[in-house]
ZAMARGU-4260 file (C-alpha; in steps of 0.2 Angstrom, whole numbers, plus 5000, padded with zeros to 4 digits):
<rodrens>
0) 5000/5000/5000 | 5007/5017/4996 | 5013/5027/5011 | 5028/5033/5021 | 5043/5025/5030
5) 5057/5033/5040 | 5069/5033/5054 | 5073/5049/5065 | 5089/5044/5073 | 5097/5051/5088
10) 5113/5042/5084 | 5122/5054/5071 | 5136/5041/5068 | 5124/5027/5063 | 5120/5025/5045
15) 5102/5019/5042 | 5101/5020/5023 | 5101/5001/5021 | 5087/5000/5034 | 5077/5013/5025
20) 5079/5004/5008 | 5073/4988/5016 | 5058/4997/5023 | 5053/5004/5007 | 5056/4988/4998
25) 5044/4979/5009 | 5030/4991/5004 | 5033/4990/4985 | 5019/4978/4980 | 5015/4984/4962
30) 5025/4988/4947 | 5015/5005/4945 | 5022/5011/4962 | 5036/5024/4963 | 5046/5029/4978
35) 5058/5042/4984 | 5069/5046/4999 | 5076/5060/5010 | 5093/5055/5018 | 5103/5067/5029
40) 5114/5058/5041 | 5120/5074/5049 | 5102/5077/5055 | 5098/5059/5058 | 5085/5059/5045
45) 5081/5044/5034 | 5063/5045/5027 | 5055/5039/5011 | 5038/5037/5002 | 5029/5025/4991
50) 5015/5031/4979 | 5005/5027/4964 | 5014/5034/4949 | 5006/5051/4944 | 4995/5052/4959
55) 4993/5067/4970 | 5005/5060/4983 | 5018/5057/4970 | 5017/5075/4964 | 5018/5082/4981
60) 5032/5071/4987 | 5049/5079/4982 | 5063/5090/4987 | 5060/5108/4985 | 5078/5114/4983
65) 5074/5133/4983 | 5066/5131/5000 | 5077/5118/5007 | 5061/5107/5011 | 5059/5088/5008
70) 5041/5082/5008 | 5034/5064/5008 | 5015/5063/5007 | 5002/5049/5007 | 4984/5051/5003
75) 4976/5067/4996 | 4970/5083/5003 | 4957/5095/4995 | 4955/5113/4999 | 4941/5119/5010
80) 4930/5133/5005 | 4939/5145/5016 | 4956/5140/5008 | 4949/5143/4991 | 4947/5161/4997
85) 4964/5163/5004 | 4975/5167/4990 | 4991/5168/5000 | 4991/5149/5005 | 4993/5140/4988
90) 4987/5123/4985 | 5004/5113/4989 | 5010/5106/5005 | 5026/5117/5004 | 5016/5133/5001
95) 5005/5129/5016 | 5020/5125/5027 | 5029/5141/5022 | 5014/5152/5025 | 5007/5144/5041
100) 5022/5135/5049 | 5018/5120/5060 | 4999/5125/5059 | 4998/5121/5041 | 4992/5104/5045
105) 4976/5111/5053 | 4972/5118/5035 | 4973/5101/5027 | 4956/5093/5022 | 4955/5074/5018
110) 4964/5058/5022 | 4982/5060/5022 | 4999/5058/5031 | 5016/5065/5028 | 5033/5070/5034
115) 5043/5087/5031 | 5061/5089/5033 | 5066/5107/5034 | 5084/5108/5030 | 5087/5126/5035
120) 5079/5123/5052 | 5086/5105/5054 | 5069/5099/5060 | 5057/5085/5055 | 5038/5084/5056
125) 5027/5069/5054 | 5008/5071/5054 | 4991/5063/5049 | 4973/5067/5046 | 4960/5071/5060
130) 4953/5053/5059 | 4970/5043/5059 | 4964/5035/5043 | 4980/5037/5034 | 4988/5026/5047
135) 5006/5028/5053 | 5014/5014/5064 | 5026/5020/5077 | 5040/5012/5087 | 5051/5023/5098
140) 5067/5018/5106 | 5080/5029/5116 | 5090/5029/5099 | 5077/5035/5088 | 5059/5034/5081
145) 5053/5022/5067 | 5037/5026/5058 | 5029/5018/5043 | 5012/5016/5034 | 5014/4997/5035
150) 5019/4988/5050 | 5029/4976/5040 | 5041/4989/5036 | 5045/4991/5054 | 5046/4972/5056
155) 5058/4970/5041 | 5072/4980/5051 | 5067/4977/5069 | 5067/4958/5072 | 5063/4960/5090
160) 5046/4966/5086 | 5041/4951/5077 | 5028/4944/5090 | 5010/4947/5094 | 5004/4960/5106
165) 4992/4950/5116 | 4980/4964/5120 | 4979/4968/5102 | 4975/4950/5098 | 4962/4950/5112
170) 4954/4965/5104 | 4954/4956/5087 | 4946/4941/5095 | 4933/4951/5104 | 4928/4965/5091
175) 4937/4960/5075 | 4951/4973/5076 | 4963/4981/5088 | 4957/4996/5097 | 4963/5012/5105
180) 4979/5014/5095 | 4984/4996/5098 | 4990/4984/5084 | 4993/4966/5082 | 5012/4969/5085
185) 5022/4970/5101 | 5028/4988/5104 | 5021/4995/5088 | 5007/5008/5091 | 4998/5020/5079
190) 5000/5038/5078 | 4984/5046/5086 | 4973/5054/5073 | 4975/5073/5072 | 4994/5073/5077
195) 5009/5082/5072 | 5026/5077/5080 | 5041/5088/5078 | 5059/5082/5080 | 5070/5096/5083
200) 5088/5090/5088 | 5086/5079/5103 | 5069/5086/5107 | 5053/5078/5102 | 5036/5087/5103
205) 5020/5077/5102 | 5005/5088/5098 | 4987/5084/5094 | 4981/5098/5083 | 4963/5092/5083
210) 4951/5084/5095 | 4933/5078/5092 | 4926/5089/5105 | 4929/5104/5094 | 4915/5098/5083
215) 4905/5091/5097 | 4903/5108/5105 | 4893/5115/5090 | 4874/5119/5093 | 4861/5109/5083
220) 4852/5116/5068 | 4834/5116/5065 | 4828/5104/5052 | 4826/5117/5039 | 4842/5126/5043
225) 4851/5109/5042 | 4844/5103/5026 | 4849/5120/5017 | 4866/5119/5024 | 4868/5101/5020
230) 4864/5103/5002 | 4876/5117/5000 | 4890/5108/5010 | 4888/5092/5001 | 4888/5100/4983
235) 4904/5109/4988 | 4912/5093/4995 | 4907/5082/4980 | 4913/5095/4968 | 4930/5095/4975
240) 4931/5076/4974 | 4928/5077/4955 | 4945/5087/4952 | 4957/5075/4944 | 4971/5075/4931
245) 4968/5057/4928 | 4953/5046/4923 | 4940/5045/4936 | 4931/5029/4940 | 4915/5030/4950
250) 4911/5015/4961 | 4892/5014/4960 | 4879/5005/4971 | 4860/5005/4972 | 4861/5015/4988
255) 4859/5033/4993 | 4877/5038/4996 | 4882/5036/4978 | 4866/5042/4971 | 4869/5059/4980
260) 4886/5060/4971 | 4878/5057/4954 | 4864/5069/4957 | 4873/5085/4961 | 4880/5098/4949
265) 4893/5101/4942 | 4891/5086/4931 | 4904/5071/4932 | 4918/5075/4920 | 4918/5068/4902
270) 4928/5052/4901 | 4923/5046/4918 | 4917/5027/4919 | 4905/5020/4932 | 4906/5002/4938
275) 4899/4990/4951 | 4907/4975/4960 | 4898/4959/4958 | 4900/4941/4961 | 4902/4926/4949
280) 4884/4923/4946 | 4869/4934/4942 | 4867/4953/4944 | 4864/4960/4961 | 4851/4974/4964
285) 4866/4986/4966 | 4872/4982/4948 | 4854/4983/4940 | 4851/5000/4949 | 4868/5007/4946
290) 4868/5003/4927 | 4851/5013/4926 | 4859/5028/4936 | 4875/5028/4924 | 4864/5027/4909
295) 4853/5042/4915 | 4869/5052/4917 | 4875/5047/4900 | 4891/5038/4907 | 4899/5022/4902
300) 4895/5008/4914 | 4905/4992/4918 | 4901/4977/4929 | 4917/4970/4938 | 4915/4952/4943
305) 4923/4939/4952 | 4929/4926/4939 | 4934/4908/4941 | 4953/4912/4944 | 4948/4920/4961
310) 4944/4903/4967 | 4958/4893/4958 | 4971/4905/4965 | 4962/4908/4982 | 4977/4904/4993
315) 4988/4917/4985 | 4974/4930/4985 | 4971/4926/5004 | 4989/4928/5008 | 4991/4944/4998
320) 4976/4952/5007 | 4983/4948/5025 | 5001/4953/5020 | 4997/4969/5011 | 4985/4975/5025
325) 4996/4969/5039 | 4982/4958/5045 | 4969/4972/5046 | 4959/4963/5033 | 4956/4944/5035
330) 4951/4930/5024 | 4933/4937/5023 | 4940/4952/5014 | 4950/4942/5001 | 4940/4949/4987
335) 4945/4967/4990 | 4962/4968/4981 | 4955/4957/4968 | 4941/4968/4963 | 4951/4984/4965
340) 4964/4977/4953 | 4950/4976/4941 | 4944/4994/4945 | 4962/5001/4942 | 4961/4994/4924
345) 4946/5005/4922 | 4953/5021/4931 | 4967/5023/4943 | 4956/5035/4954 | 4941/5028/4963
350) 4927/5039/4969 | 4915/5030/4981 | 4901/5033/4993 | 4910/5024/5007 | 4907/5030/5025
355) 4891/5041/5020 | 4879/5029/5030 | 4891/5029/5045 | 4894/5048/5046 | 4876/5054/5041
360) 4864/5041/5047 | 4873/5032/5061 | 4873/5015/5052 | 4885/5004/5061 | 4892/4986/5060
365) 4904/4988/5074 | 4900/4975/5087 | 4907/4960/5097 | 4912/4946/5085 | 4904/4933/5097
370) 4917/4919/5094 | 4913/4902/5102 | 4921/4901/5119 | 4924/4882/5115 | 4937/4888/5102
375) 4949/4898/5114 | 4962/4891/5125 | 4959/4895/5144 | 4973/4908/5145 | 4966/4917/5129
380) 4948/4916/5135 | 4953/4925/5151 | 4962/4938/5140 | 4947/4940/5130 | 4936/4942/5145
385) 4948/4954/5153 | 4949/4964/5137 | 4941/4981/5134 | 4923/4983/5137 | 4912/4981/5122
390) 4913/4997/5111 | 4897/5006/5112 | 4892/5022/5104 | 4879/5026/5118 | 4891/5036/5128
395) 4898/5047/5115 | 4892/5057/5100 | 4887/5045/5086 | 4897/5055/5073 | 4912/5054/5085
400) 4910/5035/5086 | 4908/5033/5067 | 4922/5045/5062 | 4935/5042/5075 | 4932/5024/5080
405) 4922/5013/5068 | 4930/5019/5052 | 4948/5020/5057 | 4948/5004/5067 | 4935/4992/5060
410) 4934/4998/5042 | 4952/5002/5039 | 4957/4985/5032 | 4945/4986/5017 | 4952/5004/5014
415) 4970/4998/5015 | 4966/4984/5002 | 4958/4996/4990 | 4972/5009/4992 | 4985/4996/4987
420) 4977/4997/4969 | 4968/5013/4967 | 4968/5031/4974 | 4953/5031/4985 | 4941/5046/4987
425) 4925/5049/4996 | 4916/5065/5000 | 4910/5059/5016 | 4926/5062/5026 | 4927/5081/5020
430) 4930/5091/5036 | 4916/5103/5034 | 4904/5089/5030 | 4908/5079/5045 | 4908/5095/5056
435) 4890/5098/5049 | 4885/5081/5053 | 4887/5085/5072 | 4874/5098/5070 | 4860/5086/5064
440) 4844/5089/5073 | 4838/5074/5083 | 4823/5071/5072 | 4833/5069/5057 | 4847/5058/5064
445) 4846/5041/5056 | 4834/5048/5043 | 4836/5046/5025 | 4826/5062/5022 | 4841/5074/5019
450) 4848/5063/5007 | 4832/5060/4997 | 4828/5079/4997 | 4846/5082/4990 | 4843/5070/4976
455) 4826/5076/4972 | 4832/5095/4972 | 4846/5091/4960 | 4840/5077/4949 | 4822/5073/4946
460) 4827/5059/4935 | 4838/5050/4948 | 4826/5053/4961 | 4813/5043/4951 | 4825/5027/4952
465) 4822/5018/4968 | 4836/5013/4979 | 4841/4996/4985 | 4830/4998/5000 | 4815/5004/4991
470) 4817/5023/4993 | 4813/5036/4979 | 4807/5053/4976 | 4789/5047/4980 | 4789/5039/4997
475) 4770/5038/5000 | 4756/5027/4996 | 4753/5008/4994 | 4766/5006/4980 | 4780/5013/4992
480) 4775/5002/5006 | 4775/4986/4995 | 4792/4992/4988 | 4799/4994/5005 | 4793/4978/5012
485) 4800/4968/4997 | 4817/4977/4998 | 4818/4973/5017 | 4812/4955/5016 | 4823/4950/5001
490) 4838/4959/5009 | 4836/4950/5025 | 4834/4933/5017 | 4849/4936/5005 | 4859/4941/5021
495) 4856/4924/5028 | 4859/4916/5012 | 4876/4925/5011 | 4882/4924/5029 | 4873/4908/5034
500) 4860/4905/5047 | 4864/4905/5065 | 4873/4890/5071 | 4858/4880/5078 | 4849/4883/5061
505) 4864/4879/5050 | 4857/4862/5044 | 4843/4872/5036 | 4856/4882/5025 | 4854/4871/5010
510) 4835/4872/5010 | 4835/4891/5012 | 4847/4892/4997 | 4836/4881/4986 | 4820/4891/4990
515) 4829/4907/4988 | 4836/4902/4971 | 4819/4896/4965 | 4811/4913/4970 | 4826/4923/4962
520) 4831/4930/4979 | 4848/4922/4979 | 4862/4935/4976 | 4850/4949/4975 | 4859/4960/4988
525) 4874/4950/4993 | 4887/4943/4981 | 4901/4936/4994 | 4894/4920/5001 | 4910/4915/5010
530) 4901/4903/5021 | 4895/4893/5007 | 4911/4895/4997 | 4920/4887/5011 | 4908/4872/5011
535) 4909/4869/4993 | 4923/4875/4981 | 4935/4881/4994 | 4933/4867/5006 | 4949/4859/5002
540) 4959/4875/5005 | 4951/4877/5021 | 4954/4860/5028 | 4972/4859/5022 | 4976/4876/5030
545) 4968/4872/5047 | 4977/4856/5048 | 4994/4865/5047 | 5006/4862/5061 | 5007/4881/5064
550) 4989/4882/5068 | 4990/4866/5079 | 5003/4874/5090 | 4996/4891/5090 | 4993/4897/5108
555) 4976/4905/5105 | 4965/4889/5102 | 4961/4874/5112 | 4971/4859/5106 | 4963/4851/5090
560) 4948/4863/5090 | 4952/4873/5073 | 4950/4856/5063 | 4935/4852/5073 | 4927/4869/5069
565) 4932/4868/5051 | 4925/4851/5048 | 4909/4856/5057 | 4907/4870/5045 | 4910/4861/5030
570) 4898/4847/5035 | 4885/4860/5039 | 4884/4856/5057 | 4887/4874/5062 | 4891/4891/5054
575) 4909/4895/5060 | 4915/4908/5047 | 4919/4920/5061 | 4930/4907/5070 | 4938/4902/5054
580) 4942/4920/5049 | 4951/4922/5066 | 4960/4906/5065 | 4967/4909/5047 | 4970/4927/5049
585) 4981/4925/5064 | 4990/4910/5056 | 4994/4921/5040 | 5000/4936/5051 | 5012/4924/5060
590) 5018/4915/5045 | 5020/4930/5033 | 5025/4944/5044 | 5035/4936/5058 | 5043/4921/5050
595) 5044/4926/5032 | 5045/4945/5034 | 5056/4948/5018 | 5047/4936/5007 | 5034/4943/4995
600) 5017/4935/4994 | 5017/4932/4975 | 5015/4951/4971 | 5012/4957/4954 | 5024/4971/4957
605) 5043/4972/4957 | 5054/4967/4972 | 5064/4983/4973 | 5058/5000/4973 | 5060/5013/4960
610) 5067/5029/4967 | 5061/5046/4961 | 5078/5055/4957 | 5070/5072/4960 | 5064/5068/4978
615) 5081/5070/4986 | 5099/5074/4983 | 5102/5059/4993 | 5092/5047/4982 | 5107/5040/4974
620) 5113/5033/4991 | 5096/5024/4993 | 5096/5017/4975 | 5113/5010/4979 | 5106/5000/4994
625) 5090/4996/4986 | 5098/4987/4972 | 5111/4979/4981
</rodrens>
């Protein structure tokens, strides 16, 4: 995944050039990645970046000789409306830094991370976005600070870190992801969201430039005030996301969040292509509705589907997913890199409606995983029971829960997988839009009304196309009630078809699938039935993996239980996909990141980084180490 890596050393006599080259090499997963470096031994600075060729991050990451400033950047930032009116700031990182000093980061809008080495001042800054979604892993020692966008970059040069953090694993087994800045890895933490750290000689200053309470303290608006402000704010945020110097791919679904994007003015740029992800059989409701939306907007539309090679090469796809995302996405997310690879063939930049439901309507999937206690060893069961209390959004603002917990913790893995292939954009993390969400009046919270009103106000044509849940511009009368009932009923049935029935009802799975297939419900809404794939075409892969010696010796499970659960799942004596996801994900992390940290997982990209010769006047040194 594109990002940053570096070492800020307090040992001026030490040479970390080779370590930096190894860190960058561990992050070079694709042939279309480029990289660069900033090396200044006298200042103890060894920092580099990896980016999609031609991306915004690639253009921003370079050495500005006239100003004595080296910049490495990850992600993107877009101007807020106030910045557009500020003619003195400029639109580049170096211009903002020169104008506003360390406070420049407060003016960045979007999902980003970066480092700045000011050669004249001999100081380094590392920083990230408010949400911590452009993740930076940190390891501090008395001799210096190591940072990287991928934990594997730290593991590559610090062998003592190649072990599990048991609290991070306990979080994963309880909630599906580490929490509160923890990771899977011993002594590796995450840079808190909204941070800027300054390294000035021997002094390190750690500052949070943003806290959620700054937005929480805003007063609520009346319904009419909110809807008017929401329409204005969303149109602005969406317009900024359409700015692109490369082809734009629009990832469409049948839901409200992508419909809003398509409805608003200005129109989508010519040459843009719409697409929808789909499974190996049939066309989902998402695909059928998305094609109608694209046609109504006069745009080309493509269906990107899972083909047979996904299953025939599943083990490689599975390992690659865990490896590239540092285990943040497990086997139930194996499709993400596969489908986003297809998306890149359409366009290198992907605009989506991701996170709209979480930010605007409080939709959440973040809850305890509920693993069977019979799977866990006694020591691990005690660890899980003593882990953090279940995450709840009842004690904090729902937007805070969504923006600063659920999205950067629970949904990070899917984002990391996507970003390994495409530049990822969504209007729903625009700073001004998220800030406005805090002002939603109580009667509109969790309501679809603001979204529907926005679509209707900007496009009567798109307002007339129902969403996947049955909403449209006319939400009254018997026709609407029937449409809503059918949408919700088929969604629920298809959910159980895809995820599998609860354990006690698992023997009825086959009957449900037959009935659903005869009624045409199967695959209407869900196209990733991993539970059934692991009972059918992927059963041999599953049974072989769980019988490995590494899993048999793992400290997390009661002796022999992984094989018992796998066979019970395959034989339909229970639905154990969550247990199997945990078993296989932890095994892959252990094998790929701890015991094979320098061995690539069959990547399609090169094994050594390209170094952008313009990025630093020390780049030749890195090239020498990278190619040796």
